[in-house]
C-alpha positions as semicolon CSV with decimal commas, in nm:
position;residue;x (nm);y (nm);z (nm)
1;M;0,000;0,000;0,000
2;V;0,125;0,348;-0,092
3;P;0,051;0,624;0,163
4;S;-0,179;0,896;0,030
5;D;-0,014;1,221;-0,076
6;A;-0,326;1,415;0,028
7;D;-0,295;1,700;0,273
8;R;-0,279;1,572;0,631
9;G;-0,530;1,833;0,743
10;L;-0,780;1,709;0,485
11;I;-0,743;1,350;0,607
12;E;-0,782;1,465;0,968
13;D;-1,102;1,650;0,877
14;L;-1,234;1,344;0,697
15;V;-1,171;1,122;0,999
16;A;-1,331;1,376;1,233
17;A;-1,629;1,408;0,998
18;N;-1,699;1,034;1,022
19;H;-1,705;1,056;1,402
20;I;-1,909;1,377;1,409
21;L;-2,179;1,246;1,176
22;C;-2,217;0,941;1,398
23;D;-2,230;1,150;1,716
24;Q;-2,497;1,374;1,563
25;G;-2,717;1,081;1,460
26;V;-2,681;1,127;1,085
27;V;-2,500;0,796;1,033
28;D;-2,470;0,483;1,248
29;G;-2,300;0,160;1,147
30;F;-2,371;0,260;0,787
31;G;-2,313;0,571;0,580
32;H;-1,996;0,741;0,458
33;I;-1,829;1,070;0,374
34;S;-1,563;1,142;0,114
35;A;-1,344;1,433;0,008
36;R;-1,205;1,523;-0,330
37;H;-0,826;1,484;-0,333
38;D;-0,662;1,823;-0,286
39;K;-0,380;1,751;-0,535
40;H;-0,557;1,531;-0,790
41;P;-0,911;1,653;-0,872
42;H;-0,998;1,327;-1,048
43;R;-0,942;1,128;-0,729
44;F;-1,119;1,120;-0,395
45;L;-1,060;1,000;-0,041
46;L;-1,299;0,758;0,131
47;A;-1,262;0,512;0,417
48;R;-1,247;0,139;0,366
49;N;-1,563;-0,060;0,442
50;L;-1,598;0,030;0,807
51;A;-1,853;0,182;1,048
52;P;-1,798;0,560;1,053
53;A;-1,725;0,579;1,426
54;Q;-1,434;0,338;1,380
55;V;-1,259;0,524;1,097
56;S;-0,899;0,635;1,154
57;A;-0,644;0,798;0,924
58;A;-0,504;0,455;0,839
59;D;-0,844;0,356;0,698
60;I;-0,862;0,634;0,437
61;L;-0,814;0,505;0,081
62;T;-0,769;0,690;-0,249
63;F;-1,005;0,620;-0,541
64;D;-1,027;0,725;-0,903
65;L;-1,354;0,843;-1,058
66;D;-1,431;0,491;-1,176
67;G;-1,448;0,381;-0,814
68;N;-1,119;0,190;-0,820
69;T;-0,880;0,198;-0,525
70;L;-0,532;0,327;-0,598
71;G;-0,196;0,249;-0,443
72;G;-0,238;-0,128;-0,429
73;D;-0,473;-0,132;-0,130
74;T;-0,688;-0,446;-0,141
75;R;-0,899;-0,396;0,171
76;P;-1,280;-0,420;0,127
77;V;-1,450;-0,099;0,015
78;Y;-1,800;0,045;0,032
79;L;-2,043;-0,093;-0,226
80;E;-2,187;0,255;-0,281
81;R;-1,862;0,437;-0,358
82;F;-2,021;0,522;-0,695
83;I;-2,236;0,781;-0,518
84;H;-1,915;0,972;-0,458
85;S;-1,731;0,902;-0,783
86;E;-2,017;1,006;-1,009
87;I;-2,104;1,321;-0,816
88;Y;-1,739;1,431;-0,832
89;R;-1,743;1,358;-1,204
90;A;-2,060;1,560;-1,262
91;R;-1,995;1,845;-1,018
92;P;-1,643;1,998;-1,032
93;D;-1,749;2,242;-0,759
94;V;-1,817;1,964;-0,507
95;M;-1,528;1,888;-0,272
96;A;-1,704;1,658;-0,022
97;V;-1,997;1,414;-0,029
98;V;-2,197;1,268;0,262
99;H;-2,426;0,969;0,214
100;S;-2,649;0,874;0,506
101;H;-2,968;0,697;0,609
102;S;-3,060;1,004;0,811
103;P;-3,377;0,888;0,993
104;S;-3,586;1,205;0,997
105;I;-3,525;1,257;0,625
106;I;-3,649;0,913;0,513
107;P;-4,022;1,006;0,532
108;F;-3,974;1,305;0,302
109;G;-3,838;1,076;0,033
110;V;-4,138;0,844;0,034
111;V;-4,443;1,069;0,091
112;K;-4,574;1,237;-0,223
113;D;-4,649;1,608;-0,227
114;V;-4,457;1,683;0,095
115;A;-4,128;1,844;-0,002
116;L;-3,836;1,894;0,234
117;R;-3,817;2,273;0,268
118;P;-3,626;2,507;0,501
119;I;-3,828;2,571;0,815
120;F;-3,556;2,763;0,998
121;H;-3,257;2,974;0,911
122;M;-2,989;2,715;0,985
123;A;-3,120;2,501;0,700
124;G;-3,162;2,788;0,457
125;F;-2,939;2,605;0,208
126;L;-3,234;2,373;0,139
127;G;-3,415;2,661;-0,029
128;A;-3,133;2,882;-0,150
129;S;-3,155;2,735;-0,501
130;G;-3,520;2,837;-0,528
131;A;-3,633;2,476;-0,575
132;S;-3,751;2,204;-0,337
133;T;-3,511;1,927;-0,240
134;P;-3,511;1,669;-0,524
135;I;-3,587;1,300;-0,477
136;F;-3,399;1,028;-0,662
137;E;-3,631;0,747;-0,773
138;I;-3,413;0,449;-0,851
139;R;-3,698;0,264;-1,024
140;T;-3,667;0,500;-1,319
141;V;-3,318;0,362;-1,378
142;D;-3,339;0,004;-1,248
143;A;-3,678;-0,146;-1,165
144;E;-3,515;-0,449;-1,006
145;S;-3,257;-0,282;-0,780
146;D;-3,204;-0,338;-0,409
147;L;-3,198;0,045;-0,371
148;L;-2,819;0,054;-0,338
149;I;-2,602;0,258;-0,575
150;R;-2,390;-0,037;-0,683
151;D;-2,250;0,090;-1,013
152;A;-2,155;0,396;-1,214
153;K;-2,484;0,402;-1,406
154;L;-2,687;0,440;-1,087
155;G;-2,435;0,687;-0,946
156;A;-2,460;0,901;-1,259
157;A;-2,840;0,898;-1,239
158;L;-2,824;1,008;-0,876
159;A;-2,590;1,293;-0,975
160;V;-2,845;1,404;-1,236
161;S;-3,118;1,412;-0,970
162;L;-2,891;1,611;-0,738
163;G;-2,836;1,869;-1,012
164;R;-2,702;2,193;-0,865
165;N;-2,868;2,130;-0,529
166;P;-2,687;2,077;-0,197
167;V;-2,895;1,773;-0,099
168;V;-3,079;1,495;-0,280
169;L;-3,319;1,253;-0,111
170;M;-3,315;0,887;-0,212
171;R;-3,655;0,721;-0,199
172;G;-3,665;0,439;0,054
173;H;-3,295;0,477;0,121
174;G;-3,160;0,801;0,264
175;A;-2,995;1,119;0,142
176;T;-2,676;1,259;-0,003
177;A;-2,538;1,604;0,079
178;V;-2,251;1,785;-0,089
179;G;-2,032;2,081;-0,003
180;R;-1,738;2,295;-0,110
181;N;-1,537;2,130;0,166
182;V;-1,575;1,858;0,430
183;R;-1,700;2,095;0,697
184;Q;-1,975;2,243;0,482
185;A;-2,093;1,899;0,370
186;V;-2,111;1,785;0,734
187;Y;-2,298;2,102;0,831
188;R;-2,552;2,043;0,556
189;A;-2,603;1,676;0,640
190;I;-2,662;1,756;1,007
191;Y;-2,894;2,050;0,955
192;A;-3,092;1,874;0,684
193;E;-3,164;1,603;0,943
194;I;-3,261;1,863;1,207
195;N;-3,479;2,053;0,958
196;A;-3,663;1,733;0,862
197;R;-3,738;1,660;1,229
198;L;-3,863;2,015;1,293
199;Q;-4,066;2,027;0,973
200;A;-4,245;1,703;1,057
201;A;-4,327;1,836;1,405
202;A;-4,450;2,171;1,273
203;M;-4,674;2,006;1,013
204;Q;-4,857;1,827;1,294
205;L;-4,938;2,163;1,455
206;G;-5,081;2,335;1,151
207;T;-4,992;2,535;0,842
208;V;-4,619;2,594;0,819
209;T;-4,453;2,921;0,718
210;Y;-4,131;2,827;0,542
211;L;-3,836;3,050;0,463
212;N;-3,886;3,223;0,131
213;D;-3,616;3,212;-0,136
214;A;-3,471;3,549;-0,042
215;E;-3,448;3,464;0,329
216;A;-3,288;3,129;0,254
217;T;-3,036;3,279;0,015
218;R;-2,938;3,567;0,242
219;F;-2,881;3,352;0,549
220;T;-2,695;3,083;0,355
221;A;-2,453;3,343;0,220
222;G;-2,371;3,451;0,575
223;I;-2,355;3,120;0,762
224;D;-2,079;2,977;0,545
225;S;-1,830;3,202;0,724
226;Q;-1,946;3,066;1,061
227;I;-1,935;2,691;0,996
228;D;-1,607;2,648;1,184
229;R;-1,787;2,754;1,502
230;A;-2,017;2,452;1,478
231;W;-1,739;2,227;1,347
232;N;-1,513;2,300;1,644
233;F;-1,797;2,226;1,886
234;W;-1,886;1,899;1,715
235;K;-1,519;1,801;1,699
236;M;-1,477;1,870;2,071
237;R;-1,762;1,629;2,144
238;V;-1,587;1,340;1,969
239;A;-1,231;1,421;2,079
240;G;-1,048;1,135;2,250
């Protein structure tokens, strides 16, 4: 095995992100987060097939955009690495990808006519594009799938559903969030989960007033400069 030539700080953030997402209830024994390689844009970093809470720097592998491991590492890898490879291929602006089975989000991917929309400012990114959060329906690509993104064809279709959005729901499966770096992707995955929980609760009370496009866009533009505040708190919780 050849050690990765990726920036050490990037690998440290990726390891911390795995632990944070588990601590925040976005992932459990399943789910994964990747980062685009800082020196080779057509490669990405992703842990070997391991529960997120157990990931260490030694578990981070390098992949090409066909989902192949590089450097001679033969350890088992995630079946759904094509989620990451095809989003990186389709979205040059994306530097990190989180895939989860985020529990509060699942209902919004399976109930028709109930879109996931920003109910509070911290999740303004869900509405900053002016469109509701898209849902990937795997049956339109493979009617006999087991819902997993097992190959490049399914990964490419998911990337199409994601479009220019920060989050895409996956019917009967989970969600995928992207960001311009690891910290932003983690922020979005966590607050999408919180927003889904709050939205479901508010809908039981009555008619919901959502953020409008302007509110969502304005807050999202400002919060990006404050993400490290949340990141450092989350990282403190999983330290040691």
